[in-house]
N, C-alpha and C positions, 0 to 999 in steps of 0.2 A: 511514416513514423505514427507510433501510437500515441495516444493522449499522455499517458503516464510515462512516457519514455525518458529514462535518465532524470526523473523528476522528484523533487522532494514534495510535490503536491499533485494529486490525480488531475486537478483541474487547472493547474498553472504550468503546464508543460510546453516546451517549445516544440511545435510540430514541426517546422521546417524553417531554417535560418536563410535569410536572403543569399541567392547563389552569387551574385557580382555586385561590385561597387557601381553605382551609377550616379553621375552628377546629372542630375535630371532637369530638362526644361519642366517648369512647373506647369502643371494642368489645373484648369480652374477646380476649385474645391467642389462645386457642385457636381461636376463631370465625375470627380473621384468618388464622391459619395454614391452616385448612382451606378458606378462601375463596381464598387466594393458590394454593395447590396445585391446587384444582379449575380455577382459571382458566388456568394452565400446562397441566392436563391437556386441557382443551379445545383449545389450540393444538396439543398433542401428538397428539391424535387427529383432527385436521383439521377440528374443528367449528367454523370461523371465524364463521359465523353466530351460534352460540350465544356465542362469545366477545365479538363485537360488542356483544350485547345486555347485556353486563356493564359496558360502557364509559359514561362521563357524556357529556352533550350534545356538548361540545367534541371530545372524544376521538373520538366516533362520526364527527363530520365529517372529523377528520384521519386516522382510523385505520379505515375501513370494512373489512368482511370481506376483501376483495380484498386490501387492503394488509397487513392482518394475515397473510394467507397468503404475501404477498411478503417480509414480514419474517421469518417462521418458515422459509422457503425460504433466505434468506439466512444465517440463523444456522447451519443445518445444512450450507450450503455451506463455511462457514468452520471450524466446530467439529466438524463430523462428525454422524452419525446420533444421534438422541435416544435415550438409553438408560433412565434413571429419574430420579425425583426422589428426592433424598438428604436432604432435610429444609428447614425454614423457621425463619426468625428474624423478629422484628417490631422496628421502631423508629419514631421519630417525627421528620419531617423537614418544616419549613415548613408546619406544619399538617396534614400527612398522617399517616397511619398507613401505614408502608411495610413490605410483607412480602417479604423476601430469600429466593426459593425456590432452593434449591441444586439444580442439574441436572446430571446426568452425560451428556456427549455422548461420541462416539467419540474425540475428540482433545482435549477441554477440559472442565474443570469450571467451569461458570458460574453466577453469582447472577442470576436474572431478576427484578429488583425492580418489584414491583406496589404502586402508591401508591393507597390508597383514601381517598376523600373522606368527609366527615360523613355523606352521604348513602349510603354504602356502595358507591359506584360506583367503578369504576376510573379514575382521574384522571391517571394516568403510568405509564410503563413503560420501564425501561432496563435494560441489561446491564453487568455488570462480572465479570472473572475472579474466582472464589471466593478470598476472602483466605486467606493461609497465615501461618504464624508468621514473626516478623521479630526480629532483634536486631542492636545496633549493629555496623557494620563494624570491623575491627581498627584502621583509621585514625583513629577518634573517640577522643578522649581526654576523658571526662566531666567531670574536675576542670578543664579548661581553659575552660570556659563555663558561663553559667546560661540558663535559658529563662524569659521573661516573656510573660504573655499581653498582647495588644494588640488594638485595633479600628481596622480601616482604613474610611476614610470616615465617614459619620454618617447618622443618619436611617433610614428604613425599609429601605434597602439596605446598612448598614453590615455589615462582613464580621469575623468572628473570625479572628484570626492569632496568630503566634507570634514574638517577637524572641528570637533566640539571640545572646547577648552574650558576648564573651570576658571571662574574668576579667582583673583588673589594671587599671592605669590607661589610660583612653582619652586623647583620642578615637580611635574605630577607624573605618577604611573600613567601608562597608555596601553590601549587595547585596539588591535587591528580586528575588525569585523569581516568574516569570510562567509561566502554566501553558500546556500544550497544550488541544486541543479537548476538549470533554466535561466532565461536571459533577464536577470533580476536587475532592478534599479538599486540604487544606493540605499534606500530604506527598506529593502527586501519586502516590498509591499505585496501583500496576498489578500485580495478581496478588501475587507474592511480592517485588516491588521497591518502595520507597519512594523515589523519585528526589530529591525535595526534602528529605526529612528527611536523607538521606546527604549531600546537597550543604549543607545548613544546619550540621549538627554537625560534618562534616569541615572545612568552611572556618572555623567558630568555632574549632574546635580549632587553627587556623593563624592566628589574630588577626583575623578578619573577621566583623563582625557580619552577620546574615542575617534578613531578615524573609520569611516565607511565610504564606499566608492562604488561607482558603476561597475557592474561585471563585465568582463570583456565580451562575453557572447551577447550582450546588449548594446555595448558602445561601439564595437567592431565585429558584427556578425559575419561579414563577408571574409574575415581571417579564419573562419571555421569551414571553408568548403573544400579543403585539401586534407592532408595528413595532419593530425594533431593529437594531443594527449592531454590528460587531466593536468599536466604542468602547465600547459598553454591555457587551460580554461581557468584554472583556480591557483595553482601553486606559486608560479612565478610572480604573479601580481601581490599576492599575500607577502611575499619576502621583499619586494619592492616597497610596499606600504609600511613594513616594519623599519626599512633602512631610512625612508622619509622621516618617520617619527624619531628616529635616533639623531637626526640632524636638525631637529627643532629645538630652539633655546628654551623653550618652556617645558620640555619632556625631560624626564629623568631616564636616560639612556640605558640605564642598567635595569630598568622595571618596564620593558615593553613586552606585552602579552599577545597571543593571538587567541580569538575566539572564533571558533568555526561552528556553524549550524548545518546540520544534515550532511549533504555532501561535504561541506567545509569542515564539519566535524570528523568525518571520515578520513579527510585529508590532512588534518592538524598534524598528525605524527610525522608525515612526509614534509610538511613545512617545517617542523621542528629539526628534522635531519637536514634541511637545506640551510636553517638558520639557527644553529646551536647557541646564538648569542641571546636568544629569547629567554625571558625571565620565566615563562611557563605557558601552558595551553589550557585553554577552556573548552570542553567539547559538549556541545549542545545537540541532543539527539543525533549522535554520530553512528552510522552503521558500521557493524564489524563483519557483516555478510558481503559475499559477491553481489555487485549491483544487478546483475541479471536475474538473481534469486530475488532481490528486494522488489524488482519490477514485477515478477511473477506473484509474490507473495501480496503485493499491493492489490494488483488486479483481482486475484482470487477472493480477497476480502471484500472488495467492492461489489464483485459478482455475487456474494452470498447475502449482501445488505438487503434488507427489505425494499421490495419495489424495484430491484433491479430487472432489466430485459434479459431473462435468460437465454434467449437465442443469440442476441447481440454480444452478450457477456461471453457465452461459448465461442463465437467467432473470434472475439479479441484474445481470449486465453489461448485458442489454437494457433493464432498467429504469433503470439508472444512465446508460446512454448517452442515454436519451430526457430524463432530468432534466438532464443536463449541457447538452444542446442547447438545453433551455428557458432555463438560466441564461444561455448566451450570446446568446439573442435577447431577454432583458428589455430593456424602455425604461423612460425615466423615466415613461411613462403608467401603467406597472405597479406604481409606488411604493406606491399605496394598498392594493395587494391583500395580504390576509393568508393566502392560499392557499400552503401551504409548497411550495417547490421544492427537492429536495434536503434537505428538513427545516428549510429557514429561510425567511423572508418575503423577497419581492423587494428590500425595504429592505436587506437583509444583502448580497446579491450585487451590488446596485447601488453600494452604498458600496465595495466591494472592486474593481469594474469597473477603475478607473484607477490602482489602487495596485500600484507595483512596488517590492517591497521593497529589493532591491539598489541600483536607481537611487536612491531615497530614502537610502539609507545613503550613498551616495556624495557626497550634498549635505552631509552632517553634518560638523562639524569635530571631533567627539569621538572618542577611541580606540574601536576595536572589535576584538573577539576572536571569531573564527569557529571552532567546533569541529565536527566531524563524524566519526560513526562509518562506517567503510567497509562494514560488513555491514547497515546500515540500509536496510530495503526501503520503508520509508514515506516518509521524506525521503532522497533517494539522493544519490549523488555528482554526479549531474546537477543538483542543486539547488546543491551546494557550488561546482560550476563556474560557476554563475550569480553567486555571490557574488565568486568570485576575478576573474571577467572584469569586473564592475563596479567593483570595489574594486581593481584592478591599479595599482600604483605609488604608492598611499595609504600613506605611511610610518606613519600612526597605526593601521594594520590588521594585526592578527596573524592568521595562518591555522594550523590544526592538523588533521589526520584520524589516526585509530585503526584500523588494520586489522581488529583484533579485534572491535570493539565494535558494538552494535545501536543501535536507536532510543532505548533507555534508557540507553545509555552503559554498558551491561553486557558483558563479555567472552564470547565463544562461539566455536564452530566451525561451518562449514559455512553452509547456506542459513538465514537468520534466518526464524522463523514465529511466529505468535501463541502456540503452544504454549510457547515459549521462555520467554515472560513469567511464566508460572505459577509457575516455580521461584523459591524463596528466593534472591535475589542482591543484589549491591550494585553501585552506580556504582563505575567503576573508580578506584582511588586516583590514578592517573596523571592522570585528568581533574581531581580536587580539587586535585591538587599544581599543574597547569598554571595553573588559574584562580586559585589563591591567589598563586602567584609573578606572574603578570601584574598583579594588583590591586595587590600591595605594591610593585610598580615605578612604578605610576602616583601619583606624589607630586607 
């Protein structure tokens, strides 16, 4: 898989999900740190055959030496040349011991997360910007809300979440937050930005309850090794979260909204189809184009950015172009195939083939708010134009753009690049105020 595969962020893409669930016998932390750093050392030195030998059976099938080489090339095309390993930490995720190896590249600091199975083999690999410090933005009033733990869904794929409830007497309007691509935590943390925590606490400070939860690809990655669709990834859990809110005594069951960011915004109209009881949809940077086209355009933009390694960028673009062409030629006869195409099985792409987000939105009777940052290079003003064209003349639809904001709805200047996401920053207060005002007018 390539670095910006099905990703809302060029440097926060899941490269590979763990391939099997393992209830591991714990290995010493020191041994794991050493193993993780050694594995990254093999990639950095170009010894991809040796790196392949460390993978488990499924990983070797999905990521042989040649594809490991492509992946490493893609990382450096976007983050710059590898410089050094700066340390490693160990955590436990879904039955795996995960080593986050902090690596310094010329243009970014990244955590390359290596998941080890009980047998000591590498069963997963993904990349995130190195976490940095965070504190609440000035527009959050901690005394105005309380937070409580909740569980979205049930059984083996239930998801931990947080409900941020305003203080005082309800019932309150409520919003479900739906993530973009990648294995997001419930805060939708990206480098120095926690998009969903900012939104949750900012909106709760203004009298709106907000539910956020771990994305299923993060909480239960092993459930994505066979056939799956975007419904499994995103839609079904959002519908379950809305149902959970309706059953809460402090929530106005007639005023439950869904807010989707990036992929979540793209899928918001389908969520509305699945749950017509929703009071409305809020779409933040939702694409209206096919995902394979989005992936190509993001990569081309980064390849053209100042300082990009032209040879590495060309290699990545050629590989993505081949993958995108394959996506477009898939037929129902391919639906049984588990061979990944642009990082997902044929079932994923075939399910999206006929989905037109803006056209679906036009068939819904519910209110819709569409917000877009004008500096967003991942979901562009061209996508926003798609929403405007399909929803023109619909009195229940509201549009707003923000000249200074990027894909995370954080203010900046000049061309937006992945390195911008690494700095500690917050979602613009103007966005929080606009969402709160729109929701509070929907009575």
